[in-house]
C-alpha positions as CSV (number, residue, x, y, z in Angstrom):
1,M,95.2,249.8,92.3
2,H,97.5,249.9,89.2
3,K,96.4,248.3,86.3
4,P,98.7,247.1,83.4
5,E,96.3,247.5,80.7
6,L,93.6,250.0,79.6
7,D,90.0,248.6,80.3
8,R,86.7,250.2,78.8
9,L,86.5,252.6,81.8
10,A,89.8,254.5,80.9
11,I,89.6,254.1,77.0
12,G,86.1,255.8,77.1
13,L,87.2,258.3,79.4
14,M,90.3,259.3,77.3
15,V,88.0,259.7,74.1
16,V,85.9,262.1,76.3
17,L,88.9,263.8,77.6
18,C,90.6,264.1,74.0
19,T,87.4,265.6,72.9
20,I,87.3,268.3,75.9
21,W,90.9,269.0,74.9
22,G,90.0,269.4,71.2
23,L,87.3,271.5,72.2
24,Q,89.6,273.7,74.2
25,Q,91.5,274.7,71.0
26,V,87.9,276.4,69.8
27,A,87.7,278.0,73.1
28,I,91.0,279.5,73.0
29,K,90.4,281.0,69.3
30,V,87.0,282.4,70.8
31,A,88.3,283.7,73.8
32,N,91.6,285.2,72.0
33,A,89.3,288.0,70.7
34,G,89.1,289.5,74.0
35,I,91.6,288.3,76.2
36,S,95.8,287.9,75.6
37,P,96.7,284.3,75.3
38,V,99.1,283.9,78.2
39,W,96.9,286.1,80.5
40,Q,94.0,283.9,79.4
41,A,95.9,280.9,80.2
42,G,97.0,282.5,83.7
43,L,93.0,283.3,84.4
44,R,92.2,279.7,83.5
45,S,94.6,278.5,86.3
46,L,93.6,280.7,88.9
47,G,89.7,279.8,88.5
48,A,90.5,276.0,88.2
49,T,92.9,276.5,91.4
50,A,89.8,278.0,93.4
51,L,87.4,275.3,91.8
52,I,89.7,272.1,92.9
53,G,90.8,273.7,96.1
54,L,87.0,273.9,97.3
55,W,86.4,270.4,95.8
56,A,89.3,269.1,97.8
57,L,88.2,270.5,101.2
58,A,84.7,269.5,100.5
59,R,85.7,265.8,100.0
60,G,88.4,266.2,103.0
61,V,91.4,265.6,100.7
62,R,94.5,266.3,102.8
63,L,96.4,268.9,100.7
64,F,99.0,270.1,103.5
65,E,100.3,267.2,105.1
66,R,104.1,266.2,104.7
67,D,104.1,263.3,102.4
68,G,107.2,263.8,100.4
69,T,105.5,265.5,97.3
70,G,106.8,269.0,97.8
71,W,109.8,269.0,95.6
72,P,108.5,267.0,92.8
73,G,105.1,268.9,92.8
74,L,107.2,272.0,92.7
75,A,109.0,270.6,89.8
76,A,105.7,269.7,88.1
77,G,104.2,273.0,88.4
78,L,107.0,274.8,87.4
79,M,107.2,272.6,84.0
80,F,103.4,273.0,83.6
81,A,103.7,276.7,83.7
82,L,106.7,276.8,81.3
83,E,105.0,274.3,79.2
84,F,102.2,276.6,78.5
85,A,104.4,279.8,78.2
86,L,106.6,278.2,75.6
87,I,103.5,277.1,73.5
88,F,102.0,280.6,73.7
89,I,105.2,282.6,72.9
90,G,106.0,279.9,70.0
91,L,102.8,280.4,68.4
92,D,103.8,284.0,67.9
93,Y,106.6,282.7,65.4
94,T,105.3,279.5,64.0
95,P,101.8,278.5,62.8
96,A,99.4,276.9,65.0
97,S,99.2,274.2,62.5
98,R,102.9,273.6,62.3
99,G,103.2,273.9,66.2
100,V,100.6,270.9,66.5
101,I,102.8,268.5,64.8
102,F,105.9,269.5,67.3
103,L,103.4,269.5,70.5
104,Y,102.1,265.9,69.7
105,T,105.6,264.6,69.8
106,A,105.1,264.3,73.5
107,P,103.9,260.8,73.7
108,F,107.1,259.7,72.5
109,F,109.2,261.6,74.8
110,V,107.0,259.8,77.5
111,A,107.7,256.4,76.0
112,L,111.6,257.2,75.7
113,G,111.4,258.3,79.4
114,A,109.6,255.2,80.6
115,R,112.7,253.2,79.6
116,W,114.7,254.9,82.3
117,F,112.0,255.9,85.0
118,L,109.0,253.5,84.4
119,P,110.6,250.2,83.6
120,G,107.5,248.5,84.1
121,E,105.6,250.4,81.3
122,R,108.2,249.9,78.4
123,L,106.6,249.8,75.0
124,H,107.1,246.8,72.6
125,A,108.0,247.0,69.1
126,A,104.1,246.7,67.8
127,Q,103.2,249.7,70.4
128,W,105.9,251.7,69.0
129,W,104.5,251.2,65.5
130,G,100.8,252.1,66.6
131,M,102.4,255.4,67.9
132,G,104.1,256.1,65.0
133,L,100.8,255.2,62.9
134,A,98.9,257.5,65.0
135,F,101.4,260.4,64.8
136,S,101.3,259.9,61.1
137,G,97.4,260.8,61.1
138,V,98.6,264.2,62.7
139,V,101.1,264.9,60.0
140,V,98.5,264.0,57.4
141,L,96.2,266.5,59.0
142,F,98.8,269.4,59.4
143,G,101.8,268.5,57.5
144,E,101.3,270.4,54.4
145,H,102.1,273.5,56.6
146,L,105.5,272.3,57.4
147,W,106.7,273.2,54.0
148,L,105.4,276.8,54.0
149,P,107.9,279.7,53.9
150,A,108.1,281.2,57.4
151,D,111.6,283.0,58.4
152,Q,111.2,282.8,61.9
153,A,109.4,279.7,62.4
154,W,112.2,277.6,63.4
155,K,112.1,279.5,66.8
156,G,108.5,278.7,67.4
157,D,109.0,275.1,66.4
158,L,112.0,274.6,68.9
159,M,109.8,276.3,71.7
160,I,106.7,274.0,71.1
161,L,108.9,271.0,70.8
162,A,110.5,272.0,74.3
163,A,107.1,272.2,75.5
164,A,106.4,268.7,74.2
165,V,109.3,267.6,76.3
166,L,108.2,269.5,79.3
167,W,104.6,267.8,78.8
168,A,106.2,264.4,78.9
169,A,108.5,265.4,81.7
170,T,105.5,266.3,84.1
171,T,103.5,263.0,83.2
172,L,107.0,261.0,84.2
173,T,107.3,263.0,87.3
174,V,103.8,262.4,88.5
175,K,104.2,258.7,87.6
176,A,107.7,258.0,89.0
177,S,107.9,260.2,92.0
178,A,106.0,260.4,95.3
179,L,103.3,262.2,93.5
180,R,102.0,258.7,92.4
181,R,100.7,258.1,95.6
182,A,99.2,261.6,96.2
183,S,95.5,262.4,95.4
184,A,94.8,263.7,91.8
185,E,93.5,266.8,93.6
186,K,96.8,267.6,95.1
187,V,98.8,266.6,91.9
188,L,96.8,269.0,90.0
189,L,96.8,271.8,92.5
190,Y,100.5,272.0,92.7
191,Q,100.6,272.6,89.0
192,L,97.5,275.0,88.9
193,A,98.5,277.1,91.7
194,I,102.0,277.4,90.5
195,S,100.9,278.4,87.0
196,A,98.4,280.7,88.3
197,A,101.1,282.6,90.0
198,L,103.6,282.7,87.4
199,L,101.7,283.3,84.2
200,P,100.0,286.5,84.9
201,P,103.2,288.3,85.8
202,L,104.7,286.4,82.3
203,S,101.7,288.0,80.4
204,L,102.6,291.6,81.7
205,A,106.5,291.0,80.9
206,L,105.6,290.4,77.4
207,G,103.5,293.5,76.9
208,E,100.3,291.9,76.4
209,P,97.2,294.0,76.8
210,G,95.5,291.5,79.0
211,V,91.4,291.6,79.0
212,F,90.8,294.2,76.1
213,A,87.4,293.2,74.5
214,P,85.4,291.3,77.3
215,T,82.0,290.0,76.0
216,L,79.8,287.3,77.5
217,L,80.9,284.9,74.7
218,V,84.6,285.4,75.8
219,W,84.2,285.0,79.6
220,A,82.0,281.6,78.6
221,N,84.9,280.4,76.9
222,V,87.3,281.2,79.7
223,A,85.0,279.9,82.3
224,F,84.6,276.5,80.2
225,Q,88.6,275.9,80.1
226,A,88.5,276.8,83.8
227,V,85.7,274.8,85.0
228,I,85.8,272.0,82.4
229,V,89.3,271.6,80.9
230,A,91.7,272.6,83.7
231,G,89.5,271.6,86.4
232,I,87.3,268.5,85.6
233,S,89.3,267.0,82.7
234,Y,92.6,267.6,84.1
235,L,91.6,266.1,87.5
236,A,90.2,263.0,85.6
237,W,93.8,262.8,83.6
238,F,95.9,262.7,86.9
239,W,93.5,260.1,88.3
240,L,94.0,257.9,85.1
241,I,97.8,258.5,85.4
242,R,97.7,257.3,89.0
243,H,95.7,253.8,88.0
244,Y,96.9,253.1,84.4
245,P,100.2,253.1,82.6
246,A,101.2,256.3,81.4
247,T,102.7,255.3,77.9
248,R,99.2,253.8,76.9
249,L,97.3,256.8,78.0
250,S,99.6,259.1,76.3
251,S,99.1,257.4,73.0
252,F,95.2,258.8,73.0
253,S,96.7,262.2,73.2
254,F,96.9,262.1,69.2
255,L,93.4,262.3,69.1
256,T,93.0,265.6,70.4
257,P,94.2,267.7,67.4
258,V,91.8,265.5,65.1
259,M,88.8,266.4,67.8
260,G,90.1,270.0,67.7
261,V,89.6,270.3,63.8
262,L,86.2,268.4,63.9
263,A,85.1,270.8,66.6
264,G,86.4,273.9,64.4
265,G,84.1,272.5,61.6
266,L,81.3,272.0,63.7
267,I,81.1,275.3,65.9
268,L,83.4,277.5,63.8
269,D,82.1,276.1,60.3
270,E,85.9,275.3,59.3
271,P,86.0,273.2,56.3
272,L,86.2,269.6,57.0
273,T,87.7,267.6,54.0
274,T,88.4,264.2,53.5
275,T,91.9,264.6,54.9
276,V,90.4,265.1,58.2
277,F,88.7,261.8,58.1
278,T,91.8,259.9,56.8
279,A,93.8,261.8,59.8
280,L,90.9,260.2,62.1
281,V,91.2,256.5,60.8
282,L,95.1,256.7,61.1
283,V,95.0,258.0,64.5
284,G,92.2,255.5,65.6
285,A,94.2,252.7,64.1
286,G,97.6,253.6,65.6
287,I,95.8,254.0,69.2
288,W,94.3,250.8,68.9
289,I,97.7,249.0,67.8
290,A,99.4,250.6,70.6
291,N,96.8,249.6,73.2
292,R,96.2,246.0,72.3
293,P,96.8,243.8,75.2
294,S,100.5,242.5,75.8
295,H,100.6,238.7,76.0
296,K,104.3,239.0,77.4
297,T,105.0,238.9,80.8
298,T,105.8,242.7,81.9
299,G,107.2,242.0,85.4
300,R,104.5,243.4,87.3
């Protein structure tokens, strides 16, 4: 059953998911001390593929029936893998703080794509303003780094902007194709399995050393990414996409980088300034405006 508005369950779950995705930023930083980034992403996908596959088998989810999801599933998987490859490669050229701004343009691309692919989810003017306000919180948090001199930064910026487009395209593909009728497990497995197959060879092609300083802490953070992030949280995300408007759900993603900074302050002792809390207020206000119940007829 598709719901036209986000209810308390969806809102609460999105806040939890954004917190998990914010913690992922810390987990990646910690794991980078012992495992190369793209290799790490491949390990994450491999572990999550096994986990979700076992979960699906235990629940009797049909994964191999012919239901018209093959081609869109392949497309979603390729975009998912390419998205993460572009992010990790792009971060070699541009600082992570700049990359965040470009990556979190993705909700705008979802909203633009919805005009053609999800006509029942078009945003009204007030919702666009809300998304703009939420995005301004991200810019307040990281914007000072946009003006720092960096000779090759534009290359990384373009790569991460392309990753944002792919993120949005994956969401739209899941919502507008036969994948919308498939189980969340099957939708996720398309993406995890394909990225698990593609990312390790890409890591080798990039000359990454792979696992170079394995410690218990490093492996614990990889396990967190595989089980909690790529497994449980992504499964919940695709369940939400199946039942709620993708445009409204995507607006919550602006909360993720703020949660990442908060997590960095609490876990890694990184400084928490008034800018962080100003950004949190702007993001929260923008999400509230973007998700206020619409009193107009939507045609659903």
